[in-house]
N, C-alpha and C positions, 0 to 999 in steps of 0.2 A: 401375552397373547397368542391367541389359540389359531393359524391359518389352514385351510383346508380349500385345495382347488376342486374346483366345479367345473365337469365337462362342458360345457356348454350354457349359452346366456339365459336359456328358460330357465335352467333349474336359480339362478341368483333369484327367484319370486317365490324361495322358500318361507313358511310361516314364519311369520315374528320377525323376521329379518327389516332391515331400513336400507333400501336401495339407495345406493348415492352416486354422486357422480364428482369424480376429482379426489383431492385428499387434504383437503382444508377446512376449517370451519371460521366464520365471521364472530370477530370477539362483540362484546357487549355495546363498548362503545368505540367507534372508529378513530384513529388517531389520525394528527391533522397533515396532509399530503401536499408536498409542492409539486407544484406544475412547470415544466419545463416554458419557458418566452416563445413564443409565437416561432413557428419556425418557417423558411422561406419556401417559395415553392419548388418540388423535388427533382427539378433540372437536372440538378449536377450530384441525386443524390445515387450514382453507380460508380463515385470515385473511390478509389482506396483512403488510406489515412495519409493525411497530407506531409506527415512524417516521412514516407518513404523517399530515400534519396534517389535523384536520378541518376546519379554516377554510379560507375559498375562497383559490384560489392564482392569482394574476395571472401570465402567462407574460410576456416579452417581444414576443414576437409578429414578431423582427425575423427576416426570409430570411437562414437561415444555409447556408455550403457550405463541402464540404469545405477545411480549410487556413485558415477565419476566424478572426477572434480577437478577445477582448474579452469586456465585463459581457455583454452576451447566454450568449454561449459556457459563461461561469463556471457563472452560473444554471443552465443545462441540467444541467452536469455534477452540479452540487448536488443540482438535484431528483432525478437519475437514479440518484444514491447514496441518497436518501430512500426510494425506491421498489425495492431490489435490485440494482440495475444494477453493474456496474462499468464507471464509464467514464476510469478512471486519476483522476491527479492534477485537480484543481477551478482549472486554469492558466489557463482561459482560450484556450487554443489546441487546436481542432478538428481533432485527428489521428485516427490510425489505430485509438485504443485507443478512444478516446471513439464511432468510428463503430462497434463492433462492438457495445458498449452501445445507442448507438442503434439498429441491426440488431434487437436481440433486442428494444426495445420497441415498435418499432414491429410485429414479428410479433406478440406477445402482444395488441397492442391493433387486430388486423386491419388495418394499414395495408400496403400493399407497400412493403418494404426500399428504401430509398434515402439516398444520401446528403444529401439536399438538405431541410434543416426550416422547412415552411413550415407553413400552416395548419392542417391535421389532424395535425401532431405535437405541435405546441405546445398545441392543444385538449386534445388528451389526456394530455398532461403535467400540465395542469389538474386533468382527471377520469379518472387512468386506470383501466384496468380491472386487476385481479389475475389471473394466470395461471389456465387450467383447468386443474382438480384430474382427475390421469389415475389417479391411486388413492383411492377417497374414503375405503375401510374400511384404510390404510395407514398407518403406524408414524407417531409427532408428527414423528421425525425420522426423514428419508429425503431419497432424491434421484429426482429424474421424467426422464424423459427423453422429449421429445416430437419423435420423428423427422417427422411431420409438417409441422411446424412451424420443428424444426431450433433446437431450447431445453433448455436444461436448467437446470431448477429445484431447490433445495436447500433444503429444510424444514428446520428446525432447532426442537425443542422447540414444533411447531404453528405456527410464523410462519415464514414466506417469509424467507429470508435471505439469498440467491443467486438471480438469474436470469443465465443469459448465453447469449450465441451460439453455436452449436456444428456441425461441420460431422461427418457420420456415414459409414457407410458407402457406398461408391456403387454396391454391388449391379452392379458391373461385373467379369465373371472375368477373372482374372488368373494369368498366369505371369512369374515375375523370377529371372533368375540372379544370385547374388551368392554372395562370399566368405564362408562361415560358417566357424566350429568350423574355421578355419585350411584348408578348402577349397571350392574351388567347387560350390556345390548349387543346385538348382529347387528355388522352394518355387509353389505354386498354391494358388488357392483364388478365394471369389464374392464377397468385398467386403464384406458383410452383417453390418448389427448388429441382431442376433437381437433381435427383440420379447421379454420374457416379465418374469418376476420371479427379482431375483437379489441376490447381496449382497456387498460390499466385503471385499477380501480382500487379498493382499498390495501391496505400491507399492516404487517406489525413489526418491531423490533427486535431481532433477539429472538430468543425459540420461544416459536408460539404452537402450542398443543393443541394438536387436532385430534379426532378418533380416530385416525389410523396412524397416528407417530405426529413425532416434533419436525417442524419445518424450521429453517433458520433466514432470518429478514424474507418471510416470503411478500413477494408482491402479488396479488390476484387479478387474472385480466377474464377469466371465463368460471365465470360461479364459483366453485370449489378449487378451481386448478391454478395453480400458481408457479413465478419460477423462486425457487428457494434454492439456499446452503445446504449440502446432504454432506454427510461422512463417508457417504459411498454414492460416485458415480461414475458407475462400469462404463464398458466399451456398448454395452446393447440396453435397450429399454427396458428399466428395470421398478419405475415408480409405479404408485397406483390412479397416474394418470397428472398430474403434476411434472413440470419440468427442473429437475435436480440440474444444479450446475455445481460449480467445486467453490468451496468456501470464503478461498479470498476472491473470487469475483462474487459473491452473493454480498462479502463485506462491501464491497465498491461499486455495484448496481445500483440500489437506492437513489445515492448522488446524481446518478446520471437517467436513471430511468422516472420520470415524475406522471403523475395522473392525467388519465385520459389519452394517454399518447396509445399509438394504434400497434396491434399483435397481431402478426399474420402469421398464421401455423399453414406448413404445407409441406406434402409429401406424404410416403409409409418407408416405415424401414422393412428393408427386406433381410427377415434369418436364412444365414447360410446352410 
């Protein structure tokens, strides 16, 4: 696949190019989807996970770096799970899956994302913040995408069910030439994840091939824009418009996020 970056949106309207929005394509037959049961009113939607203990929490306070192993890592992984994050197995090994959960936690708590677990992160794990609510009048079951922080929060029946690090649309205009539907085609777009209010629609299981690459367990909510797992979920917006998330989160999300669930996308990422 050849990639050529263009200086502006006007340049996207090149001869023979298909202007696209998003990063996915709809399959010929839609798969059956499961909707979540009706949700109660959203009065309690501001609450954090019910698993958060009211008792004082004491963190190990041992400086950890990526690759670390041991009881302090296990403690951190279990604490992140209690708070709604997804660090993977609590196996005492600080790898890439746990790092993505650490990034999400740090961003929610106003800490610059880093792989090093030091004083500020330990203190926040003891007395954590809840994510900022983006849709105060939203349904009790909903997904909120914070483009400013690059975080997605899933509320289920008024409680925070899942918080994850994401990578949204880069905002950089692109044109790519690839073989699609048996012939070479050229696709152009602006790689944006538009803000607004949407609802989940169709989905696919496993790897879904689109004209701009492959998406893992995609759940679409705005035309060709979807939540999906990706092997690369960097600390900055990098997608064609979809909301990338860690693979372990994409494995779990389909059973938590049904069809027709509101998705609220807010904010704007500011590059340093």
